C-alpha positions in Angstrom: 0.0 0.0 0.0 1.3 3.5 -0.9 1.9 6.4 1.4 -1.1 8.2 -0.1 -3.4 5.2 0.6 -2.2 5.0 4.2 -2.8 8.7 4.6 -6.4 8.3 3.5 -7.0 5.6 6.1 -5.2 7.4 8.9 -6.4 11.0 8.5 -9.7 10.5 10.3 -8.0 9.0 13.3 -4.9 11.2 13.6 -6.2 14.5 12.2 -7.9 15.7 15.5 -4.7 14.8 17.4 -2.6 16.9 15.1 -4.9 19.9 15.3 -4.7 19.7 19.1 -0.9 19.6 19.0 -0.7 15.9 20.2 1.7 13.5 18.5 -0.2 10.8 16.4 0.6 7.1 16.7 1.5 5.6 13.4 1.1 1.8 12.8 4.2 -0.1 11.7 3.1 -0.5 8.0 2.8 3.2 7.7 6.3 3.8 9.1 7.7 1.2 6.7 6.0 2.7 3.7 7.2 6.2 4.7 10.8 5.0 5.1 10.8 3.3 1.8 9.6 6.4 0.0 12.1 8.6 1.8 15.0 6.2 1.0 14.1 6.2 -2.7 13.8 10.0 -2.7 17.1 10.5 -1.0 18.8 8.2 -3.4 17.4 9.7 -6.6 17.2 13.4 -5.8 18.3 14.4 -2.3 17.4 18.1 -2.7 13.8 17.0 -3.1 13.9 15.8 0.4 15.1 19.2 1.6 12.2 20.8 -0.3 9.8 18.4 1.5 11.3 19.3 4.9 10.7 23.0 4.1 7.1 22.3 3.1 6.6 20.4 6.4 6.7 23.7 8.3 4.0 25.5 6.2 0.4 24.8 6.8 -1.4 21.8 5.2 -3.1 24.2 2.7 -1.8 24.7 -0.8 1.6 26.5 -1.0 2.2 28.7 -4.1 5.2 27.3 -5.9 6.5 30.8 -6.6 7.2 31.2 -2.9 10.3 29.1 -3.4 12.4 32.0 -4.8 15.8 33.3 -3.6 15.6 35.6 -0.6 18.0 37.4 1.6 21.3 35.6 2.2 21.5 33.8 5.5 17.8 33.4 5.9 17.6 29.9 4.3 19.7 26.8 4.5 22.5 26.6 1.9 21.0 23.5 0.2 17.6 25.2 -0.2 19.3 28.4 -1.4 21.1 26.4 -4.1 17.9 24.6 -5.1 15.8 27.8 -5.4 18.5 29.5 -7.4 18.2 26.7 -10.1 14.6 26.7 -11.4 15.2 23.6 -13.5 16.3 21.5 -10.5 13.6 23.0 -8.4 11.0 22.0 -10.9 12.5 18.5 -11.0 12.4 18.2 -7.2 8.7 19.2 -7.1 7.9 16.7 -9.8 9.7 14.0 -7.9 7.8 14.7 -4.7 4.6 14.4 -6.8 5.6 11.0 -8.3 6.3 9.6 -4.9 2.8 10.8 -3.7 4.4 12.8 -1.0 2.8 16.0 -2.2 -0.3 16.9 -4.2 0.4 19.1 -7.2 -2.1 21.5 -8.7 -0.5 22.5 -12.0 -3.4 24.9 -12.9 -2.9 27.0 -9.8 0.8 26.3 -9.5 0.6 25.0 -5.9 2.1 22.2 -3.9 0.3 20.7 -0.9 1.6 18.4 1.7 -0.7 16.3 3.9 -0.6 17.1 7.6 0.5 13.6 8.4 3.4 13.7 6.1 4.3 17.1 7.6 4.2 15.5 11.1 6.4 12.6 10.0 9.0 14.9 8.4 9.2 17.1 11.5 9.5 14.2 13.9 12.8 13.1 12.2 14.5 16.4 12.6 16.4 17.7 15.7 15.4 20.9 17.3 18.2 23.0 15.7 17.3 21.9 12.2 13.6 22.5 12.9 14.4 26.1 14.0 16.5 26.7 10.9 13.7 25.5 8.6 11.2 27.5 10.5 13.2 30.7 10.0 13.5 29.7 6.3 9.7 29.5 6.0 9.2 32.8 7.8 11.6 34.5 5.3 9.8 32.9 2.3 6.4 34.0 3.5 7.5 37.6 4.3 9.4 37.9 1.0 6.3 36.8 -0.9 4.0 39.4 0.6 3.0 42.3 -1.8 3.2 45.9 -0.7 -0.3 46.6 -2.0 -3.4 45.4 -0.3 -6.1 46.5 -2.8 -5.5 45.0 -6.2 -7.0 41.5 -6.9 -3.7 39.7 -7.3 -2.3 41.1 -4.0 -5.5 40.0 -2.1 -5.2 36.5 -3.5 -1.6 36.3 -2.4 -2.3 37.5 1.1 -5.2 35.1 1.4 -2.8 32.3 0.4 -0.2 33.4 3.0 -2.8 33.8 5.7 -3.5 30.1 5.8 0.2 29.4 6.7 0.7 32.0 9.4 -0.4 30.0 12.4 1.1 26.6 11.3 4.4 28.4 10.6 4.3 30.1 14.0 5.3 33.4 12.5 4.4 35.3 15.7 7.5 33.7 17.3 9.9 35.5 14.9 11.8 38.6 16.0 13.2 39.2 12.5 12.2 42.7 11.4 11.1 41.7 7.9 8.8 39.0 9.4 7.3 41.3 11.9 6.7 43.8 9.1 5.0 41.0 7.2 2.7 40.3 10.2 1.7 44.0 10.5 1.1 44.1 6.7 -1.2 41.0 7.1 -3.2 43.0 9.7 -3.5 45.8 7.2 -4.7 43.4 4.5 -7.3 41.9 6.9 -8.6 45.4 7.5 -8.7 46.2 3.8 -10.6 43.0 3.1 -13.1 43.8 6.0 -12.1 40.9 8.2 -12.0 42.9 11.4 -12.5 40.0 13.8 -9.7 38.0 12.3 -7.4 41.0 12.3 -8.2 41.6 15.9 -7.4 38.0 16.9 -4.0 38.0 15.0 -3.1 41.4 16.5 -3.8 40.2 20.0 -1.6 37.1 19.4 1.3 39.2 18.0 1.1 41.6 20.9 1.2 38.9 23.5 4.2 37.0 21.9 6.2 40.1 20.9 5.7 41.8 24.3 7.0 38.6 26.0 10.0 38.5 23.7 10.9 42.2 23.2 9.1 44.2 25.8 6.2 46.6 25.7 8.2 49.5 24.2 9.4 47.6 21.2 8.3 49.5 18.0 6.6 46.5 16.5 4.7 45.9 19.7 3.5 49.5 19.7 2.5 49.3 16.0 0.5 46.1 16.6 -1.2 47.7 19.6 -2.2 50.7 17.5 -3.7 48.4 14.8 -5.4 46.3 17.5 -7.1 49.5 18.9 -8.4 50.4 15.4 -9.9 47.0 14.8 -11.5 47.0 18.3 -13.1 50.3 17.3 -14.3 48.8 14.0 -15.9 46.1 16.1 -17.7 48.6 18.3 -15.4 48.0 21.4 -14.9 51.7 21.9 -13.8 51.7 25.5 -11.1 49.1 24.9 -9.7 51.0 21.9 -9.6 54.2 24.0 -7.7 52.5 26.8 -5.1 51.2 24.4 -4.6 54.5 22.6 -4.3 56.4 25.9 -1.7 53.9 27.1 0.5 53.7 24.0 0.5 57.3 22.8 3.2 58.5 25.4 5.3 55.4 24.6 5.1 55.9 20.9 6.0 59.6 21.3 9.1 58.7 23.3 10.2 55.7 21.2 9.3 56.8 17.7 9.0 60.5 18.0 6.0 62.9 17.9 6.1 63.3 14.1 6.4 59.6 13.3 3.5 58.4 11.1 2.5 55.7 13.6 2.5 58.2 16.5 0.4 60.6 14.5 -1.9 57.8 13.6 -2.5 57.0 17.2 -3.0 60.6 18.0 -5.6 60.8 15.2 -7.3 57.8 16.8 -7.8 59.8 20.0 -10.2 61.9 17.9 -12.2 58.8 17.1 -12.2 58.0 20.8 -13.7 61.4 21.5 -16.4 60.9 18.9 -17.2 57.5 20.3 -17.8 59.1 23.7 -20.1 61.7 22.1 -17.6 64.6 22.7 -18.0 66.0 19.3 -16.7 69.5 19.9 -13.6 68.1 21.7 -13.0 65.7 18.8 -13.2 68.7 16.4 -10.7 70.7 18.4 -8.4 67.7 18.7 -8.6 66.9 15.0 -7.9 70.5 13.9 -4.5 70.2 15.7 -3.9 66.7 14.3 -4.5 68.0 10.8 -2.1 70.9 11.4 0.6 68.4 12.5 0.0 66.1 9.4 0.3 69.0 7.1 3.5 70.2 8.7 5.0 66.7 8.6 3.8 65.4 5.2 2.3 68.2 3.3 -1.4 69.0 2.5 -1.9 66.3 -0.2 -0.4 63.3 1.4 -2.8 60.3 1.8 -2.2 60.3 5.6 -3.0 64.1 5.7 -6.2 63.4 3.7 -7.2 60.8 6.3 -6.8 63.5 9.0 -8.8 65.9 6.9 -11.6 63.4 6.4 -11.8 62.9 10.2 -12.1 66.6 10.7 -14.9 66.7 8.1 -16.7 64.1 10.2 -16.4 66.3 13.2 -17.8 69.3 11.3 -20.8 67.2 10.4 -21.3 66.1 14.0 -21.1 69.8 15.1 -23.7 71.0 12.6 -21.3 72.8 10.2 -22.5 71.0 7.1 -21.0 73.5 4.6 -17.6 73.3 6.2 -17.8 69.5 6.2 -18.8 69.6 2.5 -15.7 71.6 1.5 -13.4 69.2 3.4 -15.1 66.0 2.1 -15.0 67.3 -1.5 -11.3 68.0 -1.2 -10.5 64.7 0.5 -12.4 62.7 -2.1 -11.1 64.5 -5.1 -7.4 64.5 -4.0 -7.4 60.9 -2.9 -9.1 59.7 -6.1 -6.6 61.7 -8.2 -3.5 60.3 -6.4 -4.8 56.7 -5.7 -5.8 55.1 -8.9 -5.8 51.5 -7.7 -9.2 49.7 -7.7 -10.8 48.1 -4.7 -9.9 50.9 -2.3 -12.0 50.8 0.9 -10.6 54.3 1.7 -11.9 55.7 -1.5 -15.3 54.2 -0.9 -15.4 55.6 2.7 -14.5 59.1 1.4 -17.1 58.8 -1.5 -19.8 57.8 0.9 -18.9 60.5 3.4 -19.3 63.0 0.6 -22.7 61.6 -0.3 -23.7 61.7 3.3 -22.9 65.4 3.8 -24.6 66.3 0.5 -27.8 64.7 2.0 -27.3 66.6 5.3 -27.2 69.9 3.5 -30.5 69.0 1.9 -29.6 68.0 -1.7 -31.3 64.6 -1.7 -31.2 64.0 -5.4 -27.4 64.6 -5.6 -26.9 62.4 -2.5 -28.7 59.6 -4.2 -26.7 60.0 -7.4 -23.4 60.0 -5.4 -24.6 57.1 -3.3 -25.6 55.0 -6.2 -22.1 55.4 -7.8 -20.4 54.7 -4.5 -22.5 51.6 -3.9 -21.8 50.3 -7.4 -18.1 50.8 -6.8 -18.2 49.0 -3.5 -20.2 46.0 -4.7 -17.9 45.6 -7.8 -14.5 46.3 -6.1 -15.0 45.2 -2.5 -18.0 42.8 -2.5 -21.6 43.1 -1.5 -20.8 42.1 2.1 -17.8 44.3 2.7 -18.5 46.5 5.8 -17.8 49.7 3.8 -20.1 48.6 1.1 -22.9 47.8 3.5 -22.4 51.2 5.2 -22.8 52.9 1.8 -25.9 50.9 1.2 -27.5 52.0 4.5 -26.7 55.7 3.7 -28.2 55.3 0.2 -31.3 53.9 1.8 -31.6 57.0 4.0 -31.1 59.3 1.0 -33.7 57.4 -1.0 -36.1 57.7 1.9 -35.5 61.5 2.1 -36.1 61.7 -1.7 -39.5 60.0 -1.3 -38.4 56.8 -3.0 -39.6 54.6 -0.2 -39.9 51.3 -2.1 -36.2 51.4 -3.3 -35.1 52.6 0.1 -36.9 49.7 1.9 -35.3 47.1 -0.3 -31.8 48.5 0.4 -32.5 48.9 4.1 -33.9 45.5 4.7 -31.1 43.8 2.7 -28.4 45.7 4.6 -29.9 45.0 8.0 -30.2 41.3 7.3 -26.6 41.1 6.2 -25.3 43.0 9.2 -27.3 40.7 11.5 -25.8 37.6 9.9 -22.2 38.9 9.6 -21.7 41.0 12.8 -24.5 40.2 15.2 -27.3 42.2 16.8 -25.1 44.3 19.1 -22.6 45.8 16.5 -23.0 49.6 16.1 -23.4 49.2 12.3 -26.2 46.7 12.8 -27.8 49.1 15.2 -27.5 51.9 12.6 -29.1 49.7 9.9 -31.9 48.7 12.4 -32.7 52.4 13.1 -32.7 53.1 9.3 -35.1 50.2 8.9 -37.4 51.4 11.7 -37.6 54.8 10.1 -38.5 53.1 6.8 -41.2 51.0 8.4 -42.7 54.1 9.9 -42.9 55.7 6.5 -44.8 52.6 5.1 -47.2 52.6 8.0 -45.8 49.6 9.8 -45.9 51.5 13.1 -46.0 48.4 15.4 -43.0 46.8 13.9 -41.2 50.1 13.7 -41.8 50.8 17.4 -40.7 47.3 18.5 -37.5 47.5 16.4 -36.7 51.1 17.5 -37.2 50.3 21.2 -34.9 47.3 21.0 -32.3 49.3 19.1 -32.6 52.2 21.6 -31.7 49.8 24.5 -28.8 48.3 22.5 -27.4 51.8 21.7 -27.2 52.5 25.4 -25.1 49.3 25.7 -22.9 50.2 22.8 -22.2 53.9 23.5 -23.5 54.6 27.0 -26.7 56.0 28.3 -25.7 59.7 27.8 -24.3 59.5 24.2 -26.0 61.8 21.7 -26.8 58.8 19.5 -28.6 57.1 22.3 -30.7 60.3 22.8 -31.4 60.5 19.1 -32.7 56.9 19.1 -34.9 57.7 22.0 -36.3 60.6 20.0 -37.3 58.1 17.2 -39.0 55.9 19.8 -40.9 59.0 21.1 -42.0 59.9 17.6 -43.4 56.5 17.1 -45.3 56.7 20.3 -47.0 59.9 19.2 -47.9 58.4 15.8 -49.2 55.3 17.5 -51.6 57.4 19.6 -49.7 58.0 22.8 -48.6 61.7 22.6 -48.3 62.0 26.4 -45.6 59.3 26.5 -43.9 60.8 23.5 -43.9 64.2 25.3 -42.3 62.8 28.4 -39.6 61.0 26.4 -38.9 64.0 24.2 -38.6 66.4 27.1 -35.9 64.1 28.5 -34.2 63.8 25.2 -34.2 67.6 24.7 -32.8 68.2 28.1 -30.0 65.6 27.6 -29.1 66.9 24.1 -29.0 70.5 25.3 -26.6 69.5 28.1 -24.3 67.4 25.7 -24.4 69.5 22.5 -26.0 72.8 23.3 -29.3 74.4 22.2 -28.1 75.1 18.6 -27.1 71.6 17.5 -29.2 70.0 14.7 -29.9 67.0 17.0 -31.2 69.3 19.7 -33.3 71.2 17.2 -34.9 68.0 15.9 -35.8 67.0 19.4 -37.4 70.4 20.0 -39.4 70.2 16.7 -40.7 66.8 17.7 -41.6 68.0 21.2 -43.6 70.8 19.6 -45.5 68.2 17.7 -46.3 66.3 20.9 -47.6 69.5 22.6 -49.8 70.2 19.6 -51.2 66.7 19.7 -52.0 67.2 23.4 -53.9 70.4 22.6 -51.2 72.7 24.2 -51.1 74.9 21.1 -49.7 78.0 22.7 -46.7 76.1 24.1 -46.3 74.4 20.7 -46.2 77.7 18.9 -43.8 79.2 21.4 -41.4 76.2 21.1 -41.9 76.1 17.3 -41.0 79.7 16.8 -37.8 79.5 18.9 -36.8 76.3 17.1 -37.5 77.9 13.7 -35.4 80.9 14.6 -32.4 78.7 15.6 -32.8 76.6 12.5 -32.6 79.8 10.3 -29.4 80.8 12.0 -27.8 77.3 11.9 -28.8 75.8 8.6 -30.4 78.7 6.6 -34.0 79.6 5.6 -34.4 76.9 2.9 -32.8 73.9 4.5 -35.4 71.0 4.5 -35.3 70.8 8.4 -35.9 74.6 8.6 -38.8 74.3 6.2 -40.3 71.3 8.1 -40.2 73.3 11.3 -41.9 76.2 9.5 -44.5 74.0 7.9 -45.5 72.5 11.3 -45.6 76.0 12.8 -48.1 77.0 10.1 -50.4 74.2 11.4 -50.2 75.4 15.0 -50.8 79.0 14.1 -53.9 78.0 12.2 -55.1 75.9 15.2 -54.6 79.0 17.4 -56.6 81.2 15.0 -53.6 83.2 13.8 -54.8 83.0 10.2 -53.0 85.9 8.6 -49.6 84.9 10.0 -50.2 81.3 9.1 -51.1 82.1 5.5 -48.1 84.3 5.0 -45.7 81.7 6.5 -47.3 78.9 4.5 -46.9 80.8 1.3 -43.2 81.4 1.9 -42.6 77.9 3.0 -44.4 76.2 0.1 -42.5 78.4 -2.4 -39.2 77.4 -0.8 -40.1 73.7 -0.9 -41.0 74.0 -4.6 -37.8 75.9 -5.3 -35.4 73.5 -3.4 -37.0 70.1 -3.6 -39.5 70.4 -6.4 -43.3 70.4 -6.6 -43.5 66.6 -6.7 -41.5 65.9 -3.5 -43.4 64.3 -0.6 -42.3 67.1 1.8 -43.7 69.7 -0.6 -47.0 67.8 -0.8 -47.2 67.5 3.0 -46.7 71.2 3.4 -49.4 71.9 0.7 -51.9 69.5 2.2 -51.3 70.5 5.8 -49.8 67.3 7.1 -47.3 67.5 10.0 -43.7 66.7 9.1 -41.3 64.9 11.5 -37.6 65.0 12.3 -36.1 61.6 12.6 -32.6 60.5 13.5 -30.2 58.3 11.5 -26.9 57.7 13.4 -23.9 58.5 11.1 -20.6 56.7 11.0 -18.1 57.7 13.7 
């Protein structure tokens, strides 16, 4: 019986042992067959045996044959260096291993694969010193084969091939600079491909091993910590990310220098930490200074500087300066697109979607839909339909479609995105929660009030768990729940909730923030529904005045507030003032959104408009 036939019989019994790190027990016939094959191989082509020994320290997954290429002198054994320098003898050695059924060859994909049992037999025959030499050899081959790019298709295929060999090859044990750089590059690839959980797990392993070997101030340890914090933030573990950034920033400043790219990256991450805590003004102030440092260190058009500019644009959105945010997002998107021509860029998609989002926030819903459609098509084509950046773009497009009155299209996008988020990231992830709130708003628009209320209440509770009970997003979600209570026939409960929301938002963000004004506008609607018309008018007038100052007289939120005030003025008998305001408001709606837009129709027909909340990306 051949070695390959024995392997088929033994795999089921010994495979679990190997995966657990336990030595398998081989029957005598297996050992005899193995020894016969090795003896023949050693006699006919001894360097093929050296190649097999090298393959034994990779994983049991296919190994690309072009990995066996000359690398830095001293990193591989002399016999392997000679073999890899002679492509003809290398090809002959690979063929010989295939003829003896010691490897499986895939000529179409140009790979060689060694069964885990053969790998175990090979390793067992080697002393510790030889094992260590071959392990270093494999580390060097893996790191030398890693591309510098992470976005083009060929590079992603190669990194995926290398990923399957990282744990079996025990690359985390290496202290070689090029191997640790390879490990960090693998973390960047996993981020680029949207595999946040896998990146987080690998980063945690690298940190643990490298800290034990090199200490907590080793530059590679610090870089791994920074990447780990970013992935934790991507996974919604904001407090952990914040703790890591706070701890490593002083170390990175001392070890690498204040102007080092990795130090500045961690400093930039502190802005994201402020946003995650709901400290939007503090984040803006922080990111203004970070941008200044990036421009000073790298110039205004460097990709790292553009990332800092994009973060500052997010802060401007979160502090109600939509026009300032638009200017920065336009510049970020255009400069990055001009200088980064490679396809499949998650960074480009993020900038593209951020631009579409701010265009929606300034009230240009049609343009936001056009930008969002283009961005979503790019994401689906270049990154895949389930990439987290693609899904975020899909949620934002659903919001833009809803604001444009295209409810059916918006509902299809929103339901699909929410179901994918649930399956991929679970019910507690912040992106799942954002998709859930988007869907609740859509169900409200279609009249599914019971389902919308149930989903919104559940999401509101989970937002408190994700961000804390006093985060602006939590209060915004509570405002959506209150709105649904009023529409479901319980304005008293809605009023109580909205009063709490308004008080909390004024304390966190001030009276002139767009979240605060939306809560005030909805509270005015609650008062009107309860028959407290004078109070509704008083609150509506003050809210309208602040909307004018903050967003301008023809912003959709300003017009919604004005349209609602018309209803309350009419109810109080202020006919002349109501008529004059109604005429101005309707004309502005026609001019800005068009005669056919649902908001224009609601204003004309005397239906109350609402201010709902959609949590943006932090």
